[in-house]
C-alpha positions as CSV (number, residue, x, y, z in Angstrom):
1,M,139.5,115.0,88.6
2,S,139.3,111.3,90.0
3,K,136.2,109.6,90.1
4,K,135.9,106.8,92.7
5,L,133.7,103.8,91.6
6,I,131.9,101.2,93.8
7,K,130.6,97.8,93.4
8,P,127.4,96.3,95.7
9,A,128.5,95.4,99.1
10,E,128.9,91.9,99.7
11,N,126.0,90.2,101.2
12,T,126.9,90.5,104.9
13,T,123.7,87.6,106.0
14,T,125.5,85.1,103.7
15,I,124.3,82.3,106.9
16,L,120.9,82.7,105.3
17,R,120.5,80.2,102.3
18,Q,120.4,82.6,99.0
19,E,117.7,80.0,97.7
20,L,114.9,82.2,96.3
21,K,114.3,82.7,92.6
22,S,113.4,85.4,90.7
23,S,110.4,83.9,90.3
24,H,109.6,84.2,93.9
25,L,110.9,87.7,94.6
26,I,108.9,88.7,92.0
27,M,105.5,87.2,92.8
28,I,106.4,87.9,96.7
29,A,106.5,91.5,95.4
30,I,103.0,91.8,93.3
31,G,101.0,89.7,96.1
32,G,102.4,91.4,98.8
33,S,99.9,94.3,98.2
34,I,96.7,92.2,97.6
35,G,94.6,91.0,100.3
36,T,91.5,92.1,102.3
37,G,92.4,96.0,101.7
38,L,91.4,95.3,98.1
39,F,89.2,92.5,98.6
40,I,86.6,94.2,101.2
41,A,88.0,97.7,102.3
42,S,87.8,99.3,98.8
43,G,84.0,99.3,99.1
44,A,84.3,101.7,101.9
45,T,86.8,104.1,100.0
46,I,84.5,104.8,97.3
47,A,81.5,105.2,99.7
48,Q,83.4,108.0,101.7
49,A,85.0,109.4,99.0
50,G,83.2,108.8,95.7
51,P,84.0,107.2,92.7
52,G,86.2,109.8,91.6
53,G,87.8,110.5,95.2
54,A,89.0,106.9,95.8
55,L,90.4,106.6,92.5
56,V,92.4,109.7,93.1
57,S,93.4,108.4,96.3
58,Y,94.3,104.9,95.0
59,V,96.5,106.8,92.0
60,I,98.4,109.1,94.8
61,V,99.1,106.2,97.4
62,G,100.0,103.9,94.4
63,L,102.5,106.7,93.2
64,M,104.0,107.3,96.7
65,V,104.6,103.9,97.0
66,Y,105.9,103.2,93.4
67,F,108.5,105.8,94.8
68,L,108.9,104.1,98.2
69,M,109.9,101.0,96.2
70,T,112.5,102.3,93.6
71,S,114.1,103.6,96.7
72,L,113.9,100.6,98.8
73,G,115.0,98.5,95.5
74,E,118.3,101.2,95.1
75,L,119.3,100.1,99.1
76,A,118.1,96.6,98.6
77,A,120.3,96.1,95.5
78,Y,123.3,97.7,97.3
79,L,123.2,95.7,100.2
80,P,120.8,92.8,100.1
81,I,120.3,92.3,103.9
82,S,117.5,90.6,105.7
83,G,117.4,93.8,108.1
84,S,116.4,96.0,105.2
85,F,115.5,99.4,105.8
86,A,116.1,99.0,109.6
87,T,120.0,98.4,109.0
88,Y,120.0,101.5,106.4
89,G,118.3,103.7,109.0
90,S,121.5,102.7,111.3
91,R,123.6,103.1,108.7
92,Y,122.6,106.1,107.0
93,V,120.4,108.2,109.4
94,D,120.9,107.1,113.3
95,D,121.4,103.9,114.9
96,G,118.8,104.5,117.3
97,F,116.2,105.3,114.4
98,G,117.5,101.8,113.1
99,F,116.9,100.2,116.0
100,A,113.3,101.6,116.1
101,L,112.6,100.7,113.0
102,G,113.8,97.3,113.5
103,W,111.5,96.6,116.6
104,N,108.5,98.7,115.2
105,Y,108.5,96.1,112.2
106,W,108.9,93.2,114.2
107,Y,106.1,94.2,116.2
108,N,103.8,95.5,113.1
109,W,103.7,91.9,111.6
110,A,103.5,90.2,114.8
111,I,100.0,92.1,115.5
112,T,99.2,91.7,112.2
113,I,99.7,88.0,112.6
114,A,96.9,88.3,115.2
115,V,94.7,90.5,113.6
116,D,94.8,87.8,110.8
117,L,94.2,84.7,113.3
118,V,90.7,86.6,114.2
119,A,90.4,87.3,110.4
120,V,90.4,83.5,110.3
121,Q,87.4,82.9,112.7
122,L,85.1,85.0,110.9
123,I,86.0,83.6,107.4
124,M,85.8,79.9,108.6
125,E,82.4,80.6,110.2
126,Y,80.7,81.4,107.1
127,W,81.0,77.5,106.5
128,F,80.9,76.0,110.2
129,P,79.2,78.2,112.5
130,K,78.8,75.7,115.3
131,I,82.8,75.6,115.5
132,D,84.6,78.0,117.9
133,G,86.8,80.5,116.2
134,W,89.3,79.6,118.3
135,V,90.1,76.5,117.0
136,W,90.5,77.5,113.1
137,S,92.8,80.1,114.4
138,T,95.2,77.5,116.1
139,I,95.4,75.3,113.2
140,F,96.2,78.0,110.4
141,L,98.9,79.5,113.2
142,I,100.3,76.2,113.5
143,I,99.9,75.6,109.4
144,I,101.6,78.8,109.1
145,F,104.3,78.0,111.6
146,I,105.0,74.9,109.5
147,F,105.6,76.8,106.3
148,N,108.1,78.9,107.7
149,Y,109.8,76.2,110.0
150,I,110.9,73.9,107.0
151,S,113.0,76.2,105.1
152,I,113.2,79.8,103.0
153,K,111.6,77.4,100.1
154,G,108.5,76.4,102.1
155,F,107.9,79.8,102.9
156,A,108.5,81.1,98.8
157,E,106.6,78.4,97.4
158,A,103.6,78.7,99.6
159,E,103.6,82.7,99.3
160,Y,103.9,82.1,95.6
161,W,100.7,79.9,95.0
162,F,98.8,82.2,97.4
163,S,99.9,85.2,95.2
164,L,98.9,83.4,92.1
165,I,95.7,82.9,93.0
166,K,94.9,86.4,94.0
167,I,96.3,87.5,90.9
168,I,94.1,85.3,88.7
169,T,91.1,86.4,90.9
170,V,91.5,90.1,90.5
171,I,92.4,89.6,86.7
172,I,89.2,87.1,86.1
173,F,87.3,90.3,88.2
174,I,88.6,93.2,86.1
175,I,87.5,90.9,82.7
176,I,84.3,90.4,84.2
177,G,83.5,93.7,85.3
178,L,84.4,95.6,82.4
179,L,82.2,93.2,80.1
180,L,79.3,94.1,82.4
181,I,80.2,97.8,81.8
182,I,80.2,97.6,78.1
183,G,77.3,95.4,78.2
184,S,78.7,92.4,76.8
185,I,77.1,90.5,79.8
186,N,73.7,91.5,81.0
187,H,71.7,89.8,83.7
188,G,68.9,92.7,83.8
189,L,71.2,95.5,84.0
190,E,70.8,98.5,81.7
191,N,74.2,99.8,80.0
192,I,76.0,101.0,82.9
193,G,78.5,103.3,81.3
194,W,79.9,106.3,83.5
195,H,76.5,106.6,85.2
196,N,77.6,106.1,88.6
197,W,80.2,109.0,88.2
198,K,77.3,111.5,87.4
199,I,74.7,110.8,90.3
200,G,74.4,112.7,93.5
201,E,77.6,114.4,94.9
202,A,79.7,112.2,92.2
203,P,82.6,111.8,91.2
204,F,83.9,113.7,94.0
205,V,82.0,113.1,97.7
206,G,83.8,115.4,100.4
207,G,86.4,116.6,98.6
208,L,89.9,117.1,99.4
209,S,89.4,116.0,103.2
210,S,87.4,112.6,102.0
211,I,90.4,112.1,99.6
212,I,92.7,112.2,102.7
213,G,90.6,110.5,104.9
214,V,90.4,107.6,103.0
215,S,94.3,107.3,102.5
216,M,94.6,105.6,105.6
217,I,92.8,102.8,104.3
218,V,94.2,102.6,100.7
219,G,98.0,103.0,102.2
220,F,97.2,99.8,104.6
221,S,95.9,97.8,101.4
222,F,99.4,98.4,100.1
223,Q,101.7,97.5,103.1
224,G,103.4,94.6,102.5
225,T,105.0,96.0,99.0
226,E,108.3,96.3,101.2
227,L,108.9,92.7,101.9
228,I,111.2,92.8,99.0
229,G,113.5,94.7,100.6
230,V,113.7,91.7,103.9
231,V,113.6,88.9,100.7
232,A,116.6,90.4,99.1
233,A,118.9,88.4,101.6
234,E,117.8,85.5,100.7
235,S,117.5,85.9,96.9
236,K,120.0,83.9,94.4
237,D,121.1,87.0,92.6
238,P,119.6,90.4,94.2
239,Y,121.5,92.4,92.1
240,S,119.8,91.2,89.1
241,S,116.2,90.2,90.7
242,I,115.2,93.1,93.1
243,P,115.5,96.0,90.1
244,K,113.4,93.3,88.3
245,A,110.8,92.9,90.9
246,V,110.7,96.8,91.4
247,R,109.7,97.4,87.8
248,Q,106.8,95.5,88.5
249,V,105.4,97.6,91.0
250,F,103.8,100.4,88.8
251,W,101.9,97.9,86.4
252,R,100.7,95.9,89.5
253,I,99.4,99.4,91.2
254,L,98.0,100.2,87.6
255,L,96.1,97.0,87.1
256,F,95.2,95.4,90.1
257,Y,94.2,98.5,92.2
258,V,93.2,101.4,90.0
259,L,91.4,99.4,87.4
260,S,89.8,97.3,90.0
261,I,88.5,100.4,92.0
262,L,87.2,101.8,88.6
263,V,85.4,98.7,88.1
264,I,83.9,98.8,91.2
265,S,82.9,102.3,90.9
266,L,81.6,102.3,87.7
267,I,79.1,99.2,88.6
268,I,78.5,100.0,92.2
269,P,76.9,103.4,93.0
270,Y,79.0,104.8,95.8
271,W,75.9,105.4,97.9
272,D,75.2,102.0,97.9
273,P,75.0,101.1,101.9
274,R,76.4,97.5,101.3
275,L,79.8,99.2,100.3
276,L,80.2,100.5,103.7
277,C,80.3,96.8,104.9
278,N,84.0,96.4,105.3
279,N,84.2,93.8,107.5
280,I,85.2,90.0,107.0
281,R,82.2,88.8,108.1
282,D,79.9,90.8,106.0
283,I,81.6,88.6,103.0
284,N,78.3,88.5,101.0
285,I,78.5,91.8,100.4
286,S,82.1,92.3,99.4
287,P,82.5,94.4,96.6
288,F,83.9,91.8,94.8
289,A,81.2,89.2,95.5
290,L,78.5,92.2,93.9
291,V,80.3,92.6,91.1
292,F,80.1,88.7,90.1
293,K,76.7,88.5,91.5
294,N,75.9,90.9,88.9
295,A,77.5,89.2,86.2
296,G,75.0,85.9,87.2
297,L,77.8,83.8,89.5
298,V,75.1,83.0,92.2
299,S,78.0,81.2,94.2
300,A,80.1,84.6,94.4
301,A,80.3,84.8,98.0
302,N,81.7,81.2,98.3
303,I,84.4,81.8,96.0
304,M,85.3,85.3,97.6
305,N,85.6,83.5,101.1
306,I,87.8,81.1,99.6
307,V,90.0,84.0,98.0
308,I,89.8,86.0,101.1
309,L,90.9,83.4,103.3
310,I,93.8,82.7,101.3
311,A,94.9,86.3,101.1
312,V,94.5,86.2,104.8
313,L,96.5,83.2,105.1
314,S,99.3,84.8,102.6
315,S,99.4,87.5,104.9
316,C,100.0,86.0,108.0
317,N,102.6,83.7,105.9
318,S,104.5,87.1,105.0
319,G,104.3,88.3,108.6
320,M,105.8,85.5,110.0
321,Y,108.5,85.4,107.6
322,A,109.2,89.3,108.2
323,S,109.0,89.4,111.4
324,T,111.3,86.5,112.1
325,R,114.1,87.6,109.8
326,M,114.2,91.3,111.6
327,L,114.5,89.5,114.8
328,Y,116.9,87.3,113.7
329,N,119.0,90.7,112.1
330,L,118.4,92.6,115.1
331,A,120.0,89.6,117.0
332,K,123.0,89.5,114.6
333,E,123.5,93.5,114.8
334,G,123.0,93.0,118.8
335,K,120.2,94.7,119.5
336,A,118.1,91.9,120.4
337,P,119.2,88.6,122.5
338,K,121.8,86.6,120.4
339,I,119.9,83.2,120.7
340,F,117.7,85.1,118.3
341,S,120.3,84.8,115.6
342,R,120.9,80.8,115.6
343,L,120.1,78.9,112.5
344,S,118.9,75.9,112.2
345,S,120.4,73.1,109.4
346,S,118.2,74.4,106.9
347,G,119.2,78.1,107.5
348,V,115.8,79.3,109.2
349,P,116.4,81.2,112.5
350,R,113.9,78.9,114.5
351,Y,114.6,80.9,117.8
352,A,113.3,84.0,116.6
353,L,110.1,82.2,114.8
354,F,109.3,80.6,117.9
355,V,109.2,83.7,119.9
356,T,107.2,85.7,117.1
357,A,104.7,82.8,116.8
358,T,104.3,82.8,120.6
359,V,103.9,86.5,120.7
360,A,101.2,86.7,117.9
361,G,99.5,84.0,119.9
362,F,99.4,85.8,123.2
363,C,98.1,89.0,121.2
364,F,95.7,87.0,119.6
365,L,94.3,86.0,122.9
366,S,94.0,89.2,124.2
367,S,90.9,89.6,121.4
368,I,89.3,86.6,123.2
369,F,89.6,87.3,127.0
370,G,88.6,90.6,128.9
371,N,87.1,93.2,127.5
372,Q,89.7,93.5,124.6
373,V,90.8,96.7,125.5
374,I,94.4,95.4,124.7
375,Y,93.3,94.0,121.5
376,L,91.7,97.2,120.3
377,W,94.8,99.4,121.0
378,L,97.1,96.8,119.5
379,L,95.0,96.7,116.4
380,N,95.2,100.9,115.9
381,T,98.8,100.5,116.2
382,S,99.6,98.4,113.9
383,G,98.1,100.7,111.3
384,I,100.1,103.0,111.2
385,T,103.4,101.2,111.8
386,G,103.7,100.3,108.2
387,F,103.8,103.9,107.6
388,I,106.6,104.6,110.0
389,A,108.6,102.0,108.0
390,W,107.8,104.0,105.1
391,L,108.8,107.2,106.4
392,G,112.0,105.1,107.2
393,I,112.7,103.7,103.6
394,A,112.3,107.5,102.4
395,I,114.3,109.2,104.9
396,S,117.5,106.6,104.4
397,H,117.1,106.4,100.5
398,Y,117.5,110.5,101.0
399,R,120.7,110.3,102.9
400,F,122.2,106.9,101.3
401,R,122.3,108.6,97.9
402,K,123.2,112.4,99.4
403,G,126.4,110.5,101.4
404,Y,127.1,108.4,98.3
405,I,127.7,111.1,95.9
406,L,129.3,113.5,98.2
407,N,131.7,110.5,99.1
408,G,132.4,110.7,95.6
409,Y,131.1,107.6,94.0
410,D,129.5,107.1,90.7
411,L,125.9,106.6,90.2
412,N,126.3,104.2,87.1
413,H,127.9,101.2,89.2
414,L,124.8,100.8,91.5
415,P,123.1,97.8,90.4
416,Y,119.9,100.0,90.5
417,L,119.1,103.2,90.6
418,S,115.9,105.5,91.6
419,V,116.0,107.8,88.6
420,Y,113.2,109.8,90.3
421,F,115.7,110.9,93.5
422,P,115.2,113.7,95.1
423,I,111.4,114.2,94.0
424,G,110.7,110.4,94.7
425,P,111.7,110.0,98.8
426,I,111.0,113.6,99.4
427,F,107.3,113.3,98.0
428,A,106.6,109.9,100.0
429,F,108.1,111.2,103.1
430,I,105.8,114.3,102.9
431,F,102.6,112.3,102.0
432,C,103.2,110.0,104.5
433,L,102.9,112.6,107.4
434,V,99.7,114.1,105.3
435,I,98.3,110.5,105.7
436,I,99.1,109.9,109.1
437,F,98.2,113.3,110.7
438,G,95.3,114.0,108.2
439,Q,93.1,111.2,109.1
440,N,92.0,112.4,112.3
441,Y,93.1,115.8,112.0
442,Q,89.7,117.1,113.4
443,L,91.1,115.3,116.9
444,F,93.8,118.5,117.4
445,L,90.8,121.2,116.2
446,E,88.3,120.5,119.2
447,D,87.4,122.9,121.8
448,Q,88.4,120.4,124.4
449,I,90.9,118.2,123.2
450,D,90.6,114.3,124.1
451,W,94.1,113.3,124.8
452,Y,93.1,109.5,125.0
453,D,91.7,109.5,122.0
454,I,94.6,111.2,120.4
455,M,97.0,108.4,122.4
456,T,94.9,105.9,121.1
457,H,95.2,106.6,117.0
458,Y,98.9,107.8,117.2
459,F,100.0,105.3,120.0
460,G,102.6,103.6,117.6
461,I,104.3,106.7,116.9
462,F,104.5,107.6,120.8
463,I,106.2,104.1,121.0
464,F,108.3,104.4,117.9
465,L,109.7,107.7,119.5
466,I,110.2,106.2,123.0
467,I,112.2,103.3,121.8
468,W,114.2,105.8,119.2
469,F,115.2,108.1,122.0
470,C,115.9,106.0,125.1
471,Y,118.3,103.8,122.7
472,K,119.8,107.2,121.8
473,I,120.5,108.4,125.1
474,I,121.5,104.7,126.3
475,K,123.6,104.4,123.2
476,K,125.0,108.3,123.0
477,T,124.4,107.7,119.3
478,H,124.1,110.9,117.0
479,F,122.7,111.5,113.3
480,I,125.6,110.2,110.8
481,N,127.4,112.7,109.1
482,Y,127.4,112.3,105.8
483,R,131.3,111.8,105.2
484,N,131.2,109.0,108.4
485,M,128.7,107.0,106.5
486,N,129.4,103.2,106.0
487,F,129.9,102.2,102.3
488,S,132.0,99.2,103.0
489,N,133.4,96.4,100.9
490,C,134.2,99.7,98.3
491,D,136.7,99.4,95.4
492,K,138.1,103.1,95.0
493,N,139.9,103.3,91.7
494,K,141.4,106.1,90.1
């Protein structure tokens, strides 16, 4: 029986400059999920689910994200392209599915940029309360635009240093927290140990429903890890750097999230009302700031305000890059106006950048004028669109691997192999659905269902399905048969 051998598909986006070093890719992957979700919202997960419940939620969601990254790593190392999972969805699921995934992801980041611009106002208000917030939002939007306008190196270098600062902050936080717990640092506190895990309803407050309930917050914290699939197209050597970046994910999750949550939950009891203050305006009582204050760092609020500002700028920077490249790839595939596929002399899709920055700016302005109804709908939608992208990764990888094997190709010739198939993508797919629908399951159990409330929470899903099926009907697309999948640029040796 003959075996077919396959080598990685050639990079189909060679017009984009492949200038990213392995260090850039790894730092983008590591820093992609370290942001306000960890620095601020983590306290709310402990308050709502208890120390044990929050830790379990972070571990399970972290495991799901790790499976997703191994799935994305296999796809991205084989086919490094700026369209990432949107292109994989078109090739291995259905062209309409990929079309909807691409526009969903562009929209997700464009809205996230707008949300971050609002956050910048609240952060700068801490130092400059008399200056109008829109001034700061405009300034930082211009700064992020310039980072992305210059070249891919402008984005990568900015993101590298943003990520490094965040990583150093988390490491220092964990070290100081552990010293507090074991009693090496003591500012009027008794030895902490596991005391806060044994009081009241701890360690699991509210049981399984609370664990599922906080999983949306936890999942939102991890969103951004999928960026390695988008930046693969501009990596110097994606076939080696992508696997290296993916292998960092597990240790990042273990160190930066699980240990941080453990430290916070051991030092601050779950019933402390300050943990529920998960708004950037409440920076003075961020769980990180509270721990630093317990260690005697009186300027903790100022320190964390700087770090959180950097985290928000990092999110804006990543969002501008990801949405611009996704729009560029949609145009390359004929799914967006062709003008967005044009590149500058430095290899930047500047027309796509202009329109993304403009849309983000208009979405931001919706938070200033009127009664904010439009802005609140956009904000609710942005939270769920990230999970739709993750569902797309899981489905695309499952079908890619099945088709790859059915067409007789040798798995040993893939640049990176996800060893957890099929458990990994199946687990990720199921748990994503559990988080999405389990978050607000009570809406469906009421005597009189509030359809407006359901639309508000699940608007992103409705939009995704409408885009998918409209494209499917107009273009008459079909699910790709395994035997007809596109494994282009293959060597089939006997």
